[in-house]
N, C-alpha and C positions, 0 to 999 in steps of 0.2 A: 356714818360717814361710808361714802363710797369705796370699795375695795380698789387700791390703785393697780394699774397693771403691773409693776414691779412686783408687788406680792402676790399677784395671779399667778407670773411667770414664775417667782421662787417657789411657791407651793407646787406647781406642776413639775418643777424640775427634781423635788423631793420624791414624788411619785416615780418618775423615771429612775432615779438612782436605787429607790427601794426595790422597785421590780426587776431591776437588772440582777440584783443579788438574788431575789428569790427564784428568778427562772435559773441563774447559774446551779444553784443548790438543787432545784427540782429536777433538772433536766441531766444533770452530767455527774451527781455525786456517785450514783450507782454505777456509772460507767467508770469514773475514775478508779474506784476502790475494787469492783469487780475485775473487770477489762484490763485495766492497765496495772494495777497492783495485786492483782490475783486473789483476792479476798472470795471466799466460798459465797456464790449468789445466794444462797439459802440462807446464810448468815447475815447478809446484806438485806436480804428481804425483811427479816424479823427486825433487825435494828430499825431499818427506815419505817416500818409501818407503827412499830411500838412509839418511835419518837414522834411520828404524825399523830396519834391517836392521844398519846400524851400533851402534844402541842394544842389538840383541840380542846381538850378539857380545861387547858392552863388560860385559855384565853378570857374565860369571866373572871379568874383570878387577878389575871393583870388589870383586867378592867376597874376591878374594886379597887386596887392599889392606886392606880391613876385619879380615880375620883377622889380618893381621899388625900391626895396631895395637894400642898399649899406652899408655894415658895413666892419670892418676890418678881420671878419670872415666869410665874403662872404655875399650873398644874400639868400642860403639855409637853410644851418645848425642853423641860428638863430631863423628861422620861425619853423624848424622841432624840436629843441629843446623846445621853448614856446608853440607849439601846442601839443607836448607830455606831457609835465607837466600839462599843463592845462586839456588835456582830460582826463590822467589817474584820476585827481582829480575829475572831473565830472562823470568819470565812476564809482568809490567808491561811490559817493553820489547817484548817480541813483538807485544803486543796495543796498542802506542802507536808505530806507525811514523811517523817524521818526514814531514809532509806534501810536504816540498821534494824528496824522492826522486824521480828518474825510473823509468822501467821497469826498467832493469838495475840501479839502485840499490836499488829494492824486492824483486828476485829475490834479490840478494846479502843484504840486510837478513833476509829470510825464512830463506834457507839457514843463516846465522850464527846467528841467535836459535834456531832450531827445533833444530839439532844442540847448541848449548850447554843448550838446555832439557831434550834427552833426555839428555845426561851427567851433568848436576846433578840430574833426578831420580832417575836410577839411584844416585846418590851418597846420596840419601835414603832410596829403596825398600828397597834390599838390606840395610842396617842395621836398618829399621824390623822387617822379617819376621823376619830372622835372629837379634833381640834377644831373642824369646819365650822359648829355654830359659835366658837368663841371668837371668831374674827370676821364672821359674816352677818349681814344683817336680816337673812332669811330671805324667803321667796325665789324670786328669780335669781338673784346674785348668788343665794347657796346653791340652786339647783345648777347654775351654768358653771359654778367653781368645782361642782361634784362632777360633773361631765368633762370638764377640762383635765381633771385629775385622772378620773378612769381612763380617758384617751391618753394621757401622759403614762400612766402604767402599762399600756398596751405598748406604747412605743418601746420603753424600756425591756419587756419582753422580747419584743421583736427585734432588738439590738442583740441580744444575748442569743438568740434563735439563730439569727443570720452570721453572726461574726465569729461566734466561737471556734468552731472548726475550721474556721479561716484562719483565726490568728493564733491558736493553740501550736499548731505545727510550725508557724513561722517564726514564734517566739522561741520554742524549745531548738530549732535550728539557728538563728541568730544569737540567741544568748547562751546556749548550753553547747551547740554544735553537734547536736544529735538529731537523728530522724526515727521515724517508726514510733512505737509505743515507748521508747525511753525519750525521744523528743516531746511526746505528748505530756509526759509527767512532768518534764520541766517547764513545758509551755503551760500547763494548767496552774502550776505554782506562780507564775508571772503574771497571767492572764488574770487571776484571782486577787493578785495584788494591785493591778490597774483598776480592776472594777470596785474594789473595796477604797480606793482612795478617791474615785469618782462619787461613790456613794455618800462619803462623809463629806466633801466638798459641796455636793447639792444639798444634804442637809443643814449643814451650817448656813448657806444661803436662805434656806427655808426659815430656819431659827432667828436668824438677823433681821430679814425682811418681813416677816409675818408676826405682828403684835396680837396677842390674845387679850382678850378682856378679862379683867380680874375676877369678875362677878360670874363668870360661865360655870354652868353647872354640867355635868355628865351622868346620864342615866346607866348604872350597871345592870347587867343581866346574869343570873345564875344559870347554872345547866338545868336545875330543877324548873325554872321557870320556861326555858326553852321547851322541854318535854310536856310539862302541863299545857302549854300553850298547843303543842301539835296535837296532844291527845283530845283538846277540846275543841280543834279547828280541824275538821277532815279535809278539807281543801288545802290548807297548808302542809298537811301531813302528805296530801298527793303529791303535790308539787316538789316538796322535799325530797321524796323517795326517787321520784323521776329525775332530780338533779344529781342524786347519788349515782343513779345507773348510768346517766348520760356523761358524768364526769369520769365515771370508772372507766367507761369504753374509751374515751378519749385520751385518759392519762395512760392507759396500758399501752396504746399504739405509741404515744410520745416518748414512754420510756424505752421502746424497743427500735425505734426507727433507725437510731444510729447505728444499732447492732445488723440490722437490714442492710445498711448502705454498706457497712464495712465487711459482713461476713457472706452476704448473698447477693447483693448487686455487685459488688465487688469492684476489683479494677484498681490499678495503682493510683486513678484520679477519684477515688471515692469521696475525698474531701472537697471537691470542687462540685461533685453531682449532691452531695448533703446540702452545700451551701445553698445552690440554685433552688434545690427542692424548699428547704427553709424560707428562702427569700420569697419565692412564688407564694407559698402557703400563708406566710405572715401578712403580704401585703392582700392577698383575697380575703384574709380574716379581718382585718380593719376596713377593707371595703363593703364587707357584708353588714358590719355594723353602722356605718356611717352611711351607706348607700343603697345596697341591695334591701335591706329590712325597710327602710321607708318608702321605697319604690312600690315593693310588694303590700305594704301595707294599706297603699291606694286602693288595691284590688281586692285584699282578703283580709279576713278577720285573723287575730293575733293567733287563734286556736288554729284555723286553717293553715297558717304559716309554719306553727309548731308540727303539724304533722307532714307538711311538705318538707321540711328541715330534717325530721328523722327519714323521711325515704330517701333525701339527699344523701344522708350520711350512709345509711345501709348500702345503697347503689356504689357510693364511692369505695366504701370496703369491699364490696363484691368485685368492682372493677380492679381493684388493687390486687385481691386473692388471684383473679383470673390473670393479670399481667405478671403476677410473681411466679407462675408456671411456664411463662413462654421464654425463649431466649431474648429477651428484652437487652439491649445495650444501650439505648437512650433515656437519660433523666426525663426527657421531655415528654416522654409517654407516661411517666407518673405523675406529671402535672394534671392528667385528667381526673383520676381519682382524688389528688390533692384539692382540686377546685371544689368537687362536691362537699367533702370532708370538712376542709377549712370554712367554706363559705357557710355550712350547716351549723357548725360550732360557734361562729361569731354571732348569728343569728339567734341560735339558742340562747347563748348568754343573756342577749336583750331581752327575749321574750318570756325566759323564767323568771326574771327580775319582775317583770310586768305582772305575770302571775302571782308572783308572791305579794305584791302591792295590792291585787286585787283581793287575794285571799284576806289582807287585812281590814278591808270594807265587809266582807263576807263575815269576818270574826266577830267585827263591831255590832252587826245586826245580830248574831245568833246569841252571842255570849255577853252583849250589852258593855265591851269594852274593845281597845284599839290596841292590841298587842304589837305595835309596829316595831319599835325596838327589838323586842322579843323574836319576832320572825325572822328581820334581817340579820341579826346577831346568828341564829340557826344556820342561815346561808354559808356563812364562813365556817361554822363550824362541821357541817356536812361536806363541804368540799374538801377540807382538810382530811377528814374521814374516808372519804372516797379516793382520793390521793393515796392514803397510806394502803387501802385494799390493793389499789391498782399495782402498787409498787411491788406488793408481796407477790401478786400473779405474775408480775413481769419476772420477777427474781426466781420464781419457780420455772418460769421457761427456760431461764437461762441454765439453771442448774440442771434440769432434766435433758436439755438438747444439747448440753456439754459443749456450749460454743467455744469457750475458752479453752477448755481441755481439747478439745478435738482440732484445734488450730494449731499446725504445726509448719513452721516456716524455717529457712535456711539461716535468716541473719535477721534477729530481732531488731537490731540497730538500722536496718535500711528500709526505705519505703517500698513495701513490697505489697502483691496482691494478696491479702489476708484470706479471701474466700477460697483460696486453691486447696486447703487443708481441712475444710470444713465439710463433713459428711453431708449426702443429700437428705438422709432422715432429720439432722440438725436443721438444716433449712427448712425442711417442710414443716418441722415444729414450731420454728420461730414465725412463719408466714401464717399458720393456723392460728396461732394464739394471738397475735396481731390484727387478725381479720375476724375469725370466725366468733372468739368469744365477744370482742365488741359488738358483733352483729346479733349476737343472742341477748346482749344487754340491752341494746336498741329496741329490739322486739318486744322484750319485757317490757320496758319503759312505756311502749307504744301502747300495748294490751291494759297496762294498769291505767294509764291516762285516760285511755277511752272509756274504761269502764267508770272511773272514780270522778272525773273533773267534769263539774257541771257549770263552772264560771265563764260561760260564752258571752257575748257582748249583749246580746238580750237580757241574759240573767244579771249582768252588771247593771243594766239600766234599771232594771226592777230594783234590785239593792240599792243604788243609789237615790232612786225616788222615795223608796221607804225610809232611809237615813234621812233626807231632806225634811220628810214630812215630820219625822219624829223630833227633828231639831227645830221646828217651828213653836 
């Protein structure tokens, strides 16, 4: 039976809510605890990295639990709903730290809530993506739904990237009567509540309008299987390491960019500048996946576009570094490096997925088996690991450059220019961490990939021809 438009829309809304929650946590939990509440950046870095690594290893465990579940409502929807309700509650608590807690209490609170957030998010995320075969017929329908859900997830992320630092100060002022850091603390509490409620509503719609088949099965993958597949498939290993390096570069910048606008770019209107920057970057990233990549693919191979994108990203970071050392006063100048970085990131997301798919065919020919589910499970695993490493590097940058400690303002309850009390050395350290370290990572990815990757278009035609010949 063909999937209805209502079911497709409901499933897509689930992706919007899911990634709104993910982006709020991934992009702002460090800022909330370190910059607003004063928790040590070093402590936050250790907490966030450890939680991400634990979460990455927890994915296969949750997958096995879901696979063994049998209820009258199916195996996926019960966990999807339970995970959403608990994750929404933990999200709100994470951004509603009790004001009476001392420094140690805040560290403990951050550690407990963030680990719980990761566990409950996995509880919901695994069944969400795993249930696609349970209500689609396969082929084009399944491919189209996956594309729709990925696009909807991108929309959810973009909403948070664009709206957060526009709405948080506004909510703090309207509901708490406060501005500056005090207003942001209150604003994050209410903004997290709004996001949590929307998350629950969207997931309920998904659970009600998407009916899974009772006979649906789910293949589970262990960490041991993932690493064994990588050891036996050198091309999958090559792509995986490149993904780690590229994502580390991107995540370091994404975690530090809010500090750049607040303490370096500065000005009393830094909220508006940050909003415009994210709005432009989000639009470019979506366009790069939907428009730029298909256009370039008509003239270039995927491998050529990969190298073009790495060059674009490096150029973007170099331009950003150069602009940071000028007396820039307009955010529109930052649109130049933003275009190169966000466009490259969007296309690299598509291209690395294509390369992983090609490595499955390569492994099939080399090892005599298709490790499709294993290879793609590894993609989620390594992205989380890369995120953990990037958060640690960003936290160490904040710790060493003492951005929070070096900021001295006359009245923390007023909207002021926070950059006035930051030393030139602190600004320089921030600029170099969010540009030079990513450039180094991208160059390493370039040299690694150029030396190790062999799956160009001609090689893939040869592999596919050999597989077809064996299948006869």
